[in-house]
RODO-2510 file (C-alpha; in nm, 4 decimals, decimal comma):
residues 415
     n   res          X          Y          Z
     1     x     9,3641    11,3616     9,9943
     2     x     9,2290    11,0175    10,0876
     3     x     9,0500    10,9749     9,7525
     4     x     9,3696    11,0822     9,5766
     5     x     9,5677    10,8144     9,7644
     6     x     9,3040    10,5499     9,6869
     7     x     9,3067    10,6395     9,3161
     8     x     9,6865    10,6402     9,3137
     9     x     9,7035    10,2929     9,4678
    10     x     9,4163    10,1489     9,2618
    11     x     9,5825    10,2284     8,9288
    12     x     9,9099    10,0549     9,0169
    13     x    10,0235     9,7217     8,8742
    14     x     9,9655     9,4113     9,0947
    15     x    10,3376     9,3675     9,1659
    16     x    10,3689     9,7302     9,2725
    17     x    10,0700     9,6989     9,5083
    18     x    10,2236     9,3966     9,6804
    19     x    10,5580     9,5735     9,7079
    20     x    10,4054     9,8850     9,8630
    21     x    10,1874     9,6825    10,1040
    22     x    10,4878     9,4928    10,2458
    23     x    10,6830     9,8179    10,2859
    24     x    10,4809     9,8926    10,5993
    25     x    10,6543     9,6139    10,7945
    26     x    10,9927     9,7355    10,6726
    27     x    10,9118    10,0878    10,7929
    28     x    10,8004     9,9735    11,1389
    29     x    11,1147     9,7631    11,1893
    30     x    11,3442    10,0410    11,0674
    31     x    11,1727    10,2990    11,2894
    32     x    11,2131    10,0860    11,6032
    33     x    11,5784    10,0155    11,5210
    34     x    11,6673    10,3784    11,4491
    35     x    11,5316    10,4919    11,7852
    36     x    11,6707    10,2226    12,0142
    37     x    12,0176    10,1427    11,8768
    38     x    12,2206    10,4230    12,0359
    39     x    12,0222    10,4026    12,3604
    40     x    12,0904    10,0289    12,3774
    41     x    12,4637    10,0767    12,3166
    42     x    12,4894    10,3476    12,5812
    43     x    12,3158    10,1219    12,8327
    44     x    12,5650     9,8461    12,7479
    45     x    12,8466    10,0825    12,8469
    46     x    12,9703    10,1859    12,5031
    47     x    13,1137    10,5361    12,4833
    48     x    13,0011    10,7997    12,2342
    49     x    13,3337    10,7514    12,0555
    50     x    13,2625    10,3782    12,0246
    51     x    12,9185    10,4503    11,8845
    52     x    13,0677    10,6984    11,6376
    53     x    13,3201    10,4418    11,5155
    54     x    13,0522    10,1748    11,4783
    55     x    12,8281    10,4152    11,2844
    56     x    13,1163    10,5250    11,0606
    57     x    13,1996    10,1621    10,9906
    58     x    12,8427    10,1085    10,8749
    59     x    12,8504    10,4063    10,6381
    60     x    13,1887    10,3000    10,5019
    61     x    13,0648     9,9447    10,4419
    62     x    12,7635    10,0661    10,2458
    63     x    12,9834    10,2951    10,0368
    64     x    13,2386    10,0241     9,9556
    65     x    12,9827     9,7506     9,8886
    66     x    12,7357     9,9446     9,6724
    67     x    12,9194     9,9337     9,3401
    68     x    12,9953     9,5594     9,3641
    69     x    12,6311     9,5076     9,4633
    70     x    12,5249     9,6741     9,1397
    71     x    12,7058     9,4012     8,9481
    72     x    12,5969     9,1142     9,1741
    73     x    12,2269     9,1970     9,1392
    74     x    12,2609     9,1549     8,7629
    75     x    12,3421     8,7864     8,8123
    76     x    12,1235     8,6807     9,1050
    77     x    11,8213     8,8978     9,0237
    78     x    11,6621     9,1967     9,1924
    79     x    11,3962     9,0082     9,3846
    80     x    11,6535     8,7622     9,5198
    81     x    11,8838     9,0470     9,6217
    82     x    11,6001     9,2271     9,7981
    83     x    11,4855     8,9188     9,9910
    84     x    11,8450     8,8386    10,0915
    85     x    11,8819     9,1963    10,2171
    86     x    11,5636     9,1741    10,4259
    87     x    11,6699     8,8443    10,5820
    88     x    12,0203     8,9783    10,6543
    89     x    11,8545     9,2722    10,8314
    90     x    11,6572     9,0239    11,0422
    91     x    11,9801     8,8417    11,1312
    92     x    12,1578     9,1676    11,2201
    93     x    11,8829     9,2726    11,4614
    94     x    11,8841     8,9349    11,6334
    95     x    12,2623     8,9657    11,6843
    96     x    12,2179     9,3231    11,8120
    97     x    11,9662     9,1909    12,0642
    98     x    12,1895     8,9138    12,1964
    99     x    12,5218     9,0982    12,1625
   100     x    12,6810     9,2700    12,4584
   101     x    13,0461     9,3027    12,3519
   102     x    13,2217     9,5020    12,0826
   103     x    13,2799     9,1974    11,8600
   104     x    12,9149     9,0951    11,8308
   105     x    12,7934     9,4540    11,8000
   106     x    13,0451     9,5255    11,5228
   107     x    12,9445     9,2042    11,3471
   108     x    12,5798     9,3032    11,3715
   109     x    12,6587     9,6493    11,2288
   110     x    12,8481     9,4986    10,9357
   111     x    12,5613     9,2607    10,8564
   112     x    12,3086     9,5437    10,8888
   113     x    12,5121     9,7584    10,6483
   114     x    12,5358     9,4739    10,3964
   115     x    12,1606     9,4219    10,4258
   116     x    12,0925     9,7893    10,3558
   117     x    12,3339     9,7757    10,0615
   118     x    12,1420     9,4818     9,9150
   119     x    11,8057     9,6549     9,9692
   120     x    11,8901     9,9996     9,8305
   121     x    12,0611     9,8470     9,5270
   122     x    11,7596     9,6372     9,4312
   123     x    11,4295     9,7795     9,5567
   124     x    11,3815    10,0777     9,3242
   125     x    11,4846     9,8860     9,0108
   126     x    11,2539     9,6010     9,1146
   127     x    10,9460     9,8127     9,1775
   128     x    11,0112     9,9992     8,8509
   129     x    11,0361     9,6606     8,6808
   130     x    10,6748     9,5912     8,7774
   131     x    10,5516     9,9239     8,6344
   132     x    10,3770     9,9509     8,2984
   133     x    10,4750    10,3105     8,2187
   134     x    10,7259    10,5732     8,3233
   135     x    10,4405    10,7711     8,4809
   136     x    10,3607    10,4707     8,6995
   137     x    10,7274    10,4539     8,8046
   138     x    10,6987    10,7992     8,9592
   139     x    10,3710    10,7121     9,1330
   140     x    10,5124    10,3819     9,2604
   141     x    10,8275    10,5420     9,4019
   142     x    10,6355    10,8251     9,5672
   143     x    10,3828    10,5924     9,7276
   144     x    10,6554    10,3514     9,8398
   145     x    10,8498    10,6309    10,0115
   146     x    10,5317    10,7743    10,1618
   147     x    10,4356    10,4402    10,3157
   148     x    10,7899    10,3866    10,4421
   149     x    10,7952    10,7330    10,6018
   150     x    10,4551    10,6916    10,7640
   151     x    10,5307    10,3501    10,9128
   152     x    10,8822    10,4509    11,0171
   153     x    10,7106    10,7126    11,2319
   154     x    10,4847    10,4450    11,3776
   155     x    10,7905    10,2292    11,4435
   156     x    10,9670    10,5204    11,6123
   157     x    10,6664    10,5714    11,8375
   158     x    10,6588    10,1988    11,9193
   159     x    11,0320    10,2066    11,9907
   160     x    10,9650    10,4504    12,2713
   161     x    10,7136    10,2210    12,4413
   162     x    10,8337     9,8667    12,3701
   163     x    11,1147     9,8878    12,6314
   164     x    10,8480     9,9716    12,8915
   165     x    10,6016     9,7078    12,7765
   166     x    10,8538     9,4254    12,7357
   167     x    11,1924     9,5150    12,8930
   168     x    11,4903     9,2989    12,8062
   169     x    11,7637     9,1451    13,0203
   170     x    12,0907     9,2972    12,8945
   171     x    11,9180     9,6363    12,8570
   172     x    11,5615     9,7637    12,8510
   173     x    11,5832     9,7770    12,4706
   174     x    11,6891     9,4160    12,4061
   175     x    11,3480     9,2707    12,3244
   176     x    11,2600     9,5654    12,1006
   177     x    11,5345     9,4451    11,8636
   178     x    11,3582     9,1108    11,8343
   179     x    11,0274     9,2809    11,7510
   180     x    11,1989     9,4952    11,4867
   181     x    11,3769     9,1888    11,3507
   182     x    11,0471     9,0010    11,3324
   183     x    10,8945     9,2828    11,1242
   184     x    11,1856     9,2824    10,8792
   185     x    11,2028     8,9035    10,8596
   186     x    10,8276     8,8773    10,7941
   187     x    10,8507     9,1485    10,5300
   188     x    11,1297     8,9555    10,3569
   189     x    10,9331     8,6292    10,3631
   190     x    10,6174     8,7964    10,2299
   191     x    10,8120     8,9627     9,9515
   192     x    10,9712     8,6318     9,8613
   193     x    10,6272     8,4675     9,8408
   194     x    10,4124     8,7480     9,6984
   195     x    10,6276     8,9475     9,4586
   196     x    10,6249     8,8328     9,0942
   197     x    10,9392     8,6492     8,9866
   198     x    10,9128     8,7302     8,6158
   199     x    11,1514     8,9797     8,4643
   200     x    10,8822     9,2430     8,4390
   201     x    10,6793     9,2242     8,1228
   202     x    10,5965     9,5934     8,1342
   203     x    10,9616     9,6925     8,1523
   204     x    11,0488     9,4423     7,8806
   205     x    10,7743     9,5810     7,6596
   206     x    10,9048     9,9345     7,7038
   207     x    11,2578     9,8246     7,6239
   208     x    11,1375     9,6311     7,3174
   209     x    10,9784     9,9507     7,1956
   210     x    11,3079    10,1312     7,2399
   211     x    11,5085     9,8519     7,0771
   212     x    11,2783     9,8559     6,7764
   213     x    11,4264    10,1891     6,6751
   214     x    11,7071    10,1966     6,4166
   215     x    12,0467    10,1115     6,5529
   216     x    12,1693    10,4644     6,4801
   217     x    11,9275    10,5881     6,7470
   218     x    12,0613    10,3568     7,0190
   219     x    12,2779    10,5205     7,2851
   220     x    12,6449    10,4597     7,2708
   221     x    12,7715    10,3027     7,5908
   222     x    13,0074    10,5930     7,6549
   223     x    12,7169    10,8364     7,6305
   224     x    12,5118    10,6235     7,8673
   225     x    12,7879    10,6237     8,1285
   226     x    12,8533    10,9962     8,0932
   227     x    12,4828    11,0583     8,1498
   228     x    12,4788    10,8366     8,4585
   229     x    12,7838    11,0209     8,5945
   230     x    12,5988    11,3525     8,5545
   231     x    12,3009    11,2100     8,7404
   232     x    12,5293    11,0720     9,0121
   233     x    12,6814    11,4194     9,0588
   234     x    12,3318    11,5634     9,0981
   235     x    12,2536    11,2993     9,3619
   236     x    12,5887    11,3723     9,5320
   237     x    12,4565    11,7257     9,5767
   238     x    12,1361    11,5822     9,7231
   239     x    12,3351    11,3790     9,9745
   240     x    12,5481    11,6822    10,0598
   241     x    12,2461    11,9047    10,1318
   242     x    12,0962    11,6276    10,3450
   243     x    12,4145    11,5809    10,5479
   244     x    12,4538    11,9499    10,6293
   245     x    12,1229    11,9706    10,8155
   246     x    11,9127    11,6600    10,8644
   247     x    12,1380    11,4691    11,1087
   248     x    12,1725    11,7767    11,3316
   249     x    11,8251    11,9285    11,3462
   250     x    11,7770    11,8042    11,7030
   251     x    12,1038    11,9699    11,8080
   252     x    12,0097    12,2969    11,6363
   253     x    11,6658    12,3012    11,7986
   254     x    11,8134    12,2291    12,1415
   255     x    12,0919    12,4858    12,1452
   256     x    11,9735    12,7563    11,9048
   257     x    11,6218    12,7786    12,0465
   258     x    11,6748    12,6094    12,3874
   259     x    11,3909    12,3708    12,3090
   260     x    11,3129    12,0895    12,5532
   261     x    11,3673    11,7288    12,4465
   262     x    10,9930    11,6588    12,4463
   263     x    10,9333    11,9549    12,2165
   264     x    11,2108    11,8428    11,9823
   265     x    11,0788    11,4880    11,9551
   266     x    10,7239    11,6129    11,8972
   267     x    10,8305    11,8557    11,6258
   268     x    11,0464    11,5997    11,4459
   269     x    10,7657    11,3434    11,4667
   270     x    10,5271    11,5985    11,3133
   271     x    10,7841    11,6541    11,0383
   272     x    10,7308    11,2925    10,9359
   273     x    10,3693    11,3745    10,8475
   274     x    10,4903    11,6520    10,6175
   275     x    10,7408    11,4112    10,4589
   276     x    10,4488    11,1763    10,3933
   277     x    10,2429    11,4538    10,2330
   278     x    10,5371    11,5646    10,0188
   279     x    10,5915    11,2113     9,8913
   280     x    10,2299    11,1811     9,7796
   281     x    10,2303    11,5196     9,6053
   282     x    10,5149    11,4375     9,3652
   283     x    10,3046    11,2495     9,1030
   284     x    10,0409    11,5255     9,1134
   285     x    10,3016    11,7980     9,0634
   286     x    10,4672    11,6120     8,7749
   287     x    10,1325    11,5546     8,6075
   288     x    10,0389    11,9218     8,6335
   289     x    10,3749    12,0839     8,5552
   290     x    10,6014    11,8303     8,3914
   291     x    10,9477    11,7293     8,5065
   292     x    11,1419    12,0386     8,4012
   293     x    10,9129    12,3023     8,5564
   294     x    10,8660    12,0926     8,8707
   295     x    11,2419    12,0668     8,9222
   296     x    11,2850    12,4429     8,8809
   297     x    10,9995    12,5176     9,1231
   298     x    11,1250    12,2771     9,3907
   299     x    11,4870    12,3886     9,3695
   300     x    11,3870    12,7544     9,4080
   301     x    11,1353    12,6722     9,6833
   302     x    11,3976    12,4876     9,8861
   303     x    11,6633    12,7566     9,8345
   304     x    11,4289    13,0300     9,9589
   305     x    11,2945    12,8366    10,2595
   306     x    11,6311    12,7123    10,3843
   307     x    11,7794    13,0587    10,3333
   308     x    11,5060    13,2096    10,5495
   309     x    11,5825    12,9544    10,8225
   310     x    11,9274    13,1109    10,8647
   311     x    11,7715    13,4392    10,9806
   312     x    11,7124    13,5346    11,3440
   313     x    11,3519    13,4503    11,4358
   314     x    11,1322    13,3111    11,7147
   315     x    11,1323    12,9381    11,7630
   316     x    10,7666    12,9079    11,6557
   317     x    10,8379    13,0696    11,3176
   318     x    11,1398    12,8439    11,2695
   319     x    10,9247    12,5395    11,3479
   320     x    10,6777    12,6334    11,0729
   321     x    10,9620    12,6792    10,8246
   322     x    11,1079    12,3454    10,9319
   323     x    10,7813    12,1673    10,8542
   324     x    10,7273    12,3241    10,5116
   325     x    11,0956    12,2745    10,4332
   326     x    11,0481    11,9040    10,5049
   327     x    10,7692    11,8801    10,2473
   328     x    10,9686    12,0582     9,9762
   329     x    11,2934    11,8755    10,0516
   330     x    11,1182    11,5381    10,0361
   331     x    10,9489    11,6274     9,7075
   332     x    11,2756    11,7394     9,5471
   333     x    11,4726    11,4349     9,6543
   334     x    11,1977    11,1844     9,5729
   335     x    11,1494    11,3372     9,2303
   336     x    11,5233    11,3372     9,1719
   337     x    11,5518    10,9687     9,2612
   338     x    11,2510    10,8553     9,0595
   339     x    11,3130    11,0709     8,7507
   340     x    11,6818    10,9834     8,7349
   341     x    11,6133    10,6113     8,7621
   342     x    11,3336    10,6352     8,5035
   343     x    11,5694    10,8096     8,2619
   344     x    11,8307    10,5334     8,2817
   345     x    11,7906    10,2427     8,0403
   346     x    11,6652     9,9198     8,1988
   347     x    11,9903     9,7330     8,1374
   348     x    12,1921    10,0058     8,3143
   349     x    11,9726    10,0479     8,6231
   350     x    12,1563     9,7994     8,8434
   351     x    12,4875     9,9773     8,7863
   352     x    12,3281    10,3190     8,8308
   353     x    12,1738    10,2116     9,1618
   354     x    12,5246    10,1440     9,2933
   355     x    12,6566    10,4743     9,1573
   356     x    12,3624    10,6564     9,3162
   357     x    12,4183    10,5023     9,6580
   358     x    12,7933    10,5699     9,6550
   359     x    12,7576    10,9314     9,5390
   360     x    12,4870    11,0105     9,7947
   361     x    12,6872    10,8423    10,0716
   362     x    13,0013    11,0405     9,9879
   363     x    12,8102    11,3696     9,9779
   364     x    12,6355    11,2912    10,3040
   365     x    12,9583    11,1885    10,4788
   366     x    13,1522    11,4994    10,3722
   367     x    12,8702    11,7354    10,4692
   368     x    12,8039    11,5675    10,8043
   369     x    13,1727    11,5772    10,8965
   370     x    13,1932    11,9469    10,8052
   371     x    12,8653    12,0369    10,9787
   372     x    12,9849    11,8739    11,3002
   373     x    13,2773    12,1145    11,3195
   374     x    13,0558    12,4114    11,2337
   375     x    12,8077    12,3322    11,5099
   376     x    13,0899    12,2685    11,7557
   377     x    13,1728    12,6371    11,7080
   378     x    12,8109    12,7318    11,7886
   379     x    12,7451    12,8574    11,4338
   380     x    12,3833    12,7460    11,4159
   381     x    12,2801    12,9610    11,1177
   382     x    12,5751    12,8776    10,8930
   383     x    12,4587    12,5246    10,7951
   384     x    12,1399    12,6752    10,6517
   385     x    12,3325    12,9293    10,4435
   386     x    12,5658    12,6560    10,3187
   387     x    12,2686    12,4353    10,2333
   388     x    12,1111    12,7192    10,0349
   389     x    12,4402    12,7645     9,8491
   390     x    12,4675    12,3906     9,7812
   391     x    12,1098    12,3819     9,6514
   392     x    12,1866    12,6758     9,4223
   393     x    12,4888    12,4850     9,2908
   394     x    12,2716    12,1778     9,2347
   395     x    12,0153    12,3892     9,0494
   396     x    12,2851    12,5353     8,8233
   397     x    12,4156    12,1839     8,7534
   398     x    12,0660    12,0643     8,6680
   399     x    11,9826    12,3650     8,4471
   400     x    12,3080    12,3687     8,2499
   401     x    12,4130    12,0071     8,2224
   402     x    12,1307    11,7707     8,3118
   403     x    11,7911    11,9121     8,2176
   404     x    11,8113    11,8736     7,8390
   405     x    11,9393    11,5175     7,8413
   406     x    11,7080    11,4163     8,1251
   407     x    11,4014    11,5506     7,9414
   408     x    11,4991    11,3663     7,6225
   409     x    11,5443    11,0406     7,8118
   410     x    11,2152    11,0751     7,9970
   411     x    11,0444    11,1442     7,6641
   412     x    11,1820    10,8142     7,5317
   413     x    11,4764    10,9466     7,3310
   414     x    11,7945    10,7620     7,4264
   415     x    12,0262    10,9606     7,2030
***
């Protein structure tokens, strides 16, 4: 595995290597923040309802701002948008650390959401811009996500100890925000200094090859948008399947299997290792099987595993299924993101990034809202059955409407 990772990293373009290397700081900062935010707010005296409203405001902001962000990035550039997003994240965490009232906390949440909007609507297009081939795009995305996942886990672990090592004044967690903010701010500065500013000669070369074809072979704009809408619907399904389960796994483990909090945190932390492995396996699977067969295999794998998780079983068996489900789910979603973005023409990627974020956010929001009511009724198996059904729907959508056009695009035919 280690030699595979070394070979994967060694063959990447210089811009991609710098991007991936600076992702580690982003992951550490995000991991600390994700662990401490709710604990900090509870210690400040915020109610669970307040926290829910603040969280919902963040999701709504990302959803509303993503499409405009897709147009803005076209004019200010992807690297500029990414660096602005990283620095806004730094600012948000500093405000979270100093804020004690609802006004400052809400302001911090809004800035954080805008920062995430800027990042998710620029980072994938930018790293793809540095790639020389479509194959490298898949490797770059997989390695980027793997590094982010690994270092988010490290950040989560640090977030559990920083309040003990360096307790704050307003709450124990105050100074941990400043550490997380420092990681994100440093990552933004390094990316501003180290990442190439050119428009991506590799991407330009690929597009010149496409534009050299006769004009009759160029995609009509209406066809391009209809294709992006199909891809956005597929990613909506991805967001929906994520929202049904992932936000509530700790609740399911606690009440379905009466697992202790320490056991839950340990199992979910171990899941991060399987996410990391899944991310690294995507390029290997695509190289061995090709996009079409890999999609079929991963859809069926995920449907079977998540369906089994709905059955009555001992907690130990469920834990094993949870881990292998994490690997397959990560592989499917990473491949979906990277292959869909690779299939979109370079000039349309900024707009598609916004469509992708909005569609995933809507799917996630609907599913999470629905799953909350299901779990409130103590129906702990039903979310798994619904996820299996949603995955089957996504597979049917892919097989009937997306696969042919996606394969042609990935092969270089934009007709």
